[in-house]
C-alpha distance (Angstrom), angle and dihedral (degrees) to the residues before:
residue distance angle dihedral
M1 . . .
L2 3.81 . .
D3 3.80 93.6 .
A4 3.79 89.3 63.0
T5 3.77 90.6 64.4
V6 3.84 96.0 58.0
G7 3.76 110.3 110.5
Q8 3.81 93.9 26.8
G9 3.81 93.7 98.3
S10 3.81 93.5 105.6
K11 3.88 87.9 64.3
V12 3.80 94.7 50.6
L13 3.79 127.3 86.4
V14 3.86 117.8 -169.3
L15 3.82 115.0 -162.1
I16 3.81 124.5 -169.1
P17 3.83 118.1 -174.5
A18 3.80 110.9 -146.3
L19 3.82 140.1 178.4
N20 3.77 122.1 166.8
E21 3.80 93.4 -20.5
E22 3.78 101.3 146.6
A23 3.84 91.1 132.7
H24 3.82 93.1 56.4
I25 3.80 114.0 20.2
E26 3.83 99.9 84.7
L27 3.84 94.1 47.0
C28 3.83 89.7 47.0
L29 3.81 94.9 49.5
R30 3.83 94.3 44.6
S31 3.82 91.4 51.0
I32 3.81 90.7 53.0
L33 3.82 96.2 46.2
K34 3.81 108.7 28.9
H35 3.79 101.0 76.0
D36 3.83 103.3 20.8
E37 3.81 120.8 86.1
L38 3.82 92.3 -170.9
A39 3.82 92.5 51.1
R40 3.81 89.8 51.9
T41 3.83 90.7 57.0
A42 3.83 95.3 42.1
T43 3.78 123.0 85.9
V44 3.82 108.8 -100.3
C45 3.81 113.2 -165.2
V46 3.75 126.2 -171.8
A47 3.83 105.1 -155.2
D48 3.82 102.9 -154.2
G49 3.79 119.8 -159.0
G50 3.80 95.6 -155.1
S51 3.81 103.6 -66.7
T52 3.80 116.5 -159.9
D53 3.80 95.5 -165.8
T54 3.82 125.3 66.0
T55 3.80 98.1 -74.3
R56 3.83 94.4 112.3
E57 3.79 92.4 46.6
I58 3.83 90.8 51.7
V59 3.78 91.6 49.8
T60 3.79 92.0 48.9
K61 3.79 91.4 49.7
L62 3.79 91.6 50.7
S63 3.81 92.1 49.4
A64 3.80 87.5 67.2
E65 3.81 88.7 59.4
F66 3.83 95.7 37.8
P67 3.84 108.3 32.6
N68 3.80 92.6 -168.9
I69 3.88 91.1 69.8
Q70 3.83 115.1 101.6
L71 3.77 129.4 -174.8
L72 3.80 114.7 -139.4
D73 3.79 130.6 -175.7
N74 3.81 119.4 -119.6
P75 3.81 102.8 -168.8
K76 3.84 92.1 177.8
R77 3.84 88.5 59.8
L78 3.83 92.5 -149.9
Q79 3.82 122.0 124.0
S80 3.78 89.3 -132.2
A81 3.81 91.5 54.5
A82 3.82 90.0 48.0
M83 3.82 90.6 55.4
N84 3.80 91.6 45.2
L85 3.78 88.6 63.6
A86 3.80 82.2 85.7
L87 3.78 88.3 72.2
D88 3.82 90.7 65.7
P89 3.84 110.4 114.7
V90 3.81 88.4 -124.1
W91 3.79 86.7 78.1
S92 3.77 95.9 44.9
D93 3.84 91.0 118.9
R94 3.84 92.9 58.4
E95 3.79 119.0 100.1
I96 3.84 102.9 -176.0
L97 3.78 130.6 46.6
V98 3.80 119.7 -160.8
R99 3.77 120.8 -165.4
C100 3.80 121.1 -153.0
D101 3.79 129.4 175.7
C102 3.78 128.7 -144.1
H103 3.85 94.7 -131.4
A104 3.82 91.2 66.0
V105 3.78 144.7 73.5
Y106 3.80 118.5 -142.5
P107 3.82 129.9 -142.4
A108 3.80 121.9 -114.1
G109 3.78 111.1 -81.0
Y110 3.82 92.9 15.6
V111 3.83 98.3 145.5
S112 3.83 92.9 40.3
R113 3.81 91.0 53.3
L114 3.80 93.0 48.2
V115 3.83 91.3 53.5
A116 3.82 91.9 47.2
V117 3.85 93.2 47.7
L118 3.85 91.8 48.2
D119 3.80 88.2 57.5
A120 3.77 96.6 40.9
K121 3.82 95.6 50.2
D122 3.77 98.4 36.3
A123 3.77 88.0 -131.5
A124 3.79 131.1 159.8
S125 3.82 90.0 -143.0
V126 3.79 140.0 12.5
V127 3.82 120.6 -149.0
V128 3.78 128.8 -170.5
P129 3.83 139.4 -156.6
L130 3.79 124.4 -103.9
D131 3.82 123.4 -135.8
S132 3.81 111.1 -164.2
E133 3.79 123.1 -137.2
P134 3.84 126.8 176.8
A135 3.79 116.8 -85.2
S136 3.82 89.8 -150.8
P137 3.83 138.6 6.9
A138 3.84 92.0 -103.3
A139 3.81 114.8 121.1
F140 3.77 93.2 -121.5
A141 3.79 93.1 51.4
I142 3.85 89.8 49.7
S143 3.80 91.4 48.7
V144 3.79 92.5 50.0
A145 3.81 91.2 52.9
W146 3.80 94.9 44.9
V147 3.82 95.5 48.1
S148 3.83 90.9 43.8
N149 3.79 87.6 64.2
T150 3.78 92.0 59.0
P151 3.79 134.2 68.5
Y152 3.85 87.6 -111.1
G153 3.77 89.9 70.2
T154 3.77 103.8 31.1
G155 3.79 105.5 22.3
G156 3.78 92.0 -117.6
S157 3.78 97.0 -75.2
A158 3.77 113.7 177.3
H159 3.78 96.7 -119.9
R160 3.82 91.3 54.0
A161 3.80 103.8 39.1
G162 3.80 104.0 10.6
R163 3.78 122.7 126.8
I164 3.78 99.8 173.9
S165 3.82 120.8 78.4
G166 3.79 120.0 -138.2
Y167 3.77 147.2 116.7
V168 3.79 113.0 -52.3
D169 3.78 139.7 173.3
H170 3.79 95.6 -125.0
G171 3.83 142.9 5.3
H172 3.76 145.7 145.0
H173 3.80 105.3 -52.0
A174 3.79 116.3 -113.4
A175 3.83 111.9 146.3
F176 3.77 140.4 5.4
R177 3.79 137.7 -171.8
L178 3.77 98.1 -118.1
D179 3.82 93.2 -139.6
A180 3.83 88.1 59.8
F181 3.86 91.3 45.0
R182 3.78 91.5 49.2
A183 3.80 93.5 45.6
V184 3.82 92.3 63.5
G185 3.84 95.5 38.0
G186 3.78 98.1 -108.2
Y187 3.77 123.4 -100.4
D188 3.82 122.8 -7.5
E189 3.79 104.6 -113.8
T190 3.81 92.7 -161.1
M191 3.84 89.7 69.0
V192 3.86 113.3 99.1
A193 3.84 89.7 -163.5
N194 3.83 140.2 -14.7
E195 3.75 88.3 52.5
D196 3.76 87.7 138.4
A197 3.80 95.2 59.9
E198 3.79 90.4 43.2
L199 3.84 90.7 53.9
D200 3.83 89.9 46.3
Q201 3.80 88.3 55.5
R202 3.77 91.7 55.3
I203 3.84 94.3 44.1
T204 3.84 92.9 52.6
G205 3.79 89.1 41.9
N206 3.78 87.8 56.8
G207 3.79 91.8 53.3
G208 3.80 99.4 -94.8
R209 3.81 124.2 136.3
I210 3.80 127.1 -138.2
W211 3.79 120.3 -146.2
L212 3.86 121.6 -157.4
D213 3.83 108.4 -149.3
C214 3.81 105.2 -161.2
D215 3.84 91.2 -179.3
N216 3.86 93.0 66.0
R217 3.80 99.4 63.6
V218 3.82 124.2 179.1
T219 3.78 126.1 -145.9
Y220 3.80 108.6 -134.0
F221 3.84 129.2 -166.6
P222 3.83 108.9 -147.2
R223 3.79 124.6 -154.6
D224 3.76 111.5 -68.1
K225 3.80 101.4 -160.2
P226 3.85 125.2 69.8
H227 3.79 95.1 -128.7
R228 3.83 92.3 48.1
L229 3.78 90.9 48.8
W230 3.81 90.1 48.9
Q231 3.82 92.6 50.7
Q232 3.81 92.0 47.2
Y233 3.76 96.2 51.3
F234 3.81 93.8 41.3
R235 3.80 86.9 58.3
Y236 3.82 90.6 46.5
G237 3.82 91.1 54.3
Y238 3.81 92.4 45.0
G239 3.76 91.9 48.9
R240 3.79 94.5 47.0
A241 3.81 90.3 53.5
T242 3.78 89.8 50.5
T243 3.76 90.8 53.8
C244 3.80 92.0 47.5
L245 3.78 92.5 50.9
R246 3.77 95.2 42.8
H247 3.85 95.3 51.0
G248 3.77 100.4 29.3
Q249 3.82 92.4 -113.9
R250 3.79 126.5 162.4
P251 3.77 110.7 -134.8
K252 3.80 115.9 -117.2
L253 3.74 120.0 -111.5
R254 3.82 92.9 -103.2
Q255 3.81 87.5 54.0
L256 3.79 92.9 49.0
A257 3.80 92.6 51.1
P258 3.80 95.7 78.1
V259 3.78 90.8 48.3
L260 3.81 91.8 52.0
I261 3.86 89.3 48.2
V262 3.82 91.5 54.9
L263 3.79 91.1 47.3
A264 3.83 90.2 50.0
L265 3.80 91.2 51.5
L266 3.81 92.0 48.0
I267 3.85 90.6 50.1
G268 3.81 88.5 49.7
L269 3.79 90.5 52.1
L270 3.74 90.4 49.4
G271 3.75 91.0 50.2
A272 3.80 91.4 53.3
I273 3.82 90.3 51.1
I274 3.74 97.2 48.4
G275 3.78 96.5 40.4
Q276 3.81 98.2 -107.4
P277 3.84 102.2 126.0
W278 3.80 92.7 176.0
L279 3.77 88.9 73.2
L280 3.80 87.2 66.6
L281 3.81 91.6 67.9
P282 3.86 96.4 92.5
S283 3.81 89.9 49.0
V284 3.79 91.7 49.2
I285 3.82 91.1 49.6
Y286 3.80 90.1 50.6
L287 3.79 93.3 49.5
L288 3.74 90.7 49.3
G289 3.76 87.5 51.3
L290 3.78 90.5 54.8
A291 3.80 89.2 51.3
F292 3.79 88.5 53.2
V293 3.79 90.4 50.8
S294 3.79 90.8 52.8
A295 3.79 92.4 49.8
R296 3.81 92.3 44.1
V297 3.80 94.8 50.6
A298 3.84 93.2 43.5
Y299 3.79 90.3 50.2
S300 3.78 95.5 46.3
H301 3.82 91.2 51.6
D302 3.78 94.1 36.7
S303 3.77 90.5 -130.0
P304 3.82 135.0 112.2
K305 3.81 88.4 -139.8
G306 3.79 87.0 78.7
L307 3.80 89.5 66.9
L308 3.85 88.4 88.1
A309 3.78 91.2 59.2
G310 3.76 92.4 95.6
V311 3.78 91.0 52.6
A312 3.82 89.9 51.0
A313 3.76 92.1 47.3
G314 3.78 91.1 48.8
I315 3.82 91.3 53.1
M316 3.82 89.8 50.0
H317 3.80 93.9 49.0
V318 3.80 100.4 42.7
S319 3.81 97.1 42.3
W320 3.85 91.9 45.9
G321 3.80 90.9 49.1
L322 3.80 93.4 46.8
G323 3.80 90.4 48.7
F324 3.83 91.8 50.9
L325 3.83 92.6 47.7
S326 3.81 94.1 46.2
R327 3.80 89.0 55.2
L328 3.79 92.2 48.3
V329 3.80 89.7 54.1
R330 3.79 89.5 60.8
G331 3.82 90.5 54.3
R332 3.79 129.2 -156.7
E333 3.77 121.0 -16.0
R334 3.77 120.7 -111.9
């Protein structure tokens, strides 16, 4: 199946949004290009949002080794705007769009397999699972990665823990047929996050199908600092609420769980203020649950570094829930 894709590189556009990614960009690009003949003949564009570190210099240096690498400017700085550069008429001859992200390492033959699966499954889009690995040797970074690979951190979503390929309604974006991408106008650049799920909603609403390929797994490096993890998951929750409001969706149970956790913690805080300690019970149960997560992750990896897994999971849950609720307070868009 993969051999049939060789020679199709001129029809493939690979886009990589980037902003101050000097720690990741070279590893990311080399993983895409080193062991994939099709990727080396495709156009690989790094869409830079105005990096102030050495990201641009690294990309320029690599373009001497890999002439198919191009450096583009993304003045809007958003990932969605970077991906929408594919809508420029200059790429009108391209048929397939591949999205890659700097905080990831890609398996050998990644782009070739995406092209082959798009053809084999007659899908509008192919999505892939993420397997988290620590971004640094720090205990917190290790705990974030470990808990992200469990239902405690991600709720058991198919594109994070899935092992069975099939048609899905959403997943981590990997490849699109550009005619389907153009037909719905690409990403919504007003979305601060969750723009991928929002786009999937429009693609399936337009009759397209999305295939989850669990045999083409991506190694992802999650945020390794508490405040960065908080900011990321707050945006995730905010963006998910925007998608739900915009398309009249009901959030899934795993998406409601962080919201219920935040409400339980707020009720517990109220109980402490008004002298009703019994209202603290849900909060106590949740905190005990986080302690269990820490112990479970540390035990499964036979390492005390996993004892921060409960802290990492708590940050994910609470920030996501607060982001979701803060967006609901704003109500529907005009």
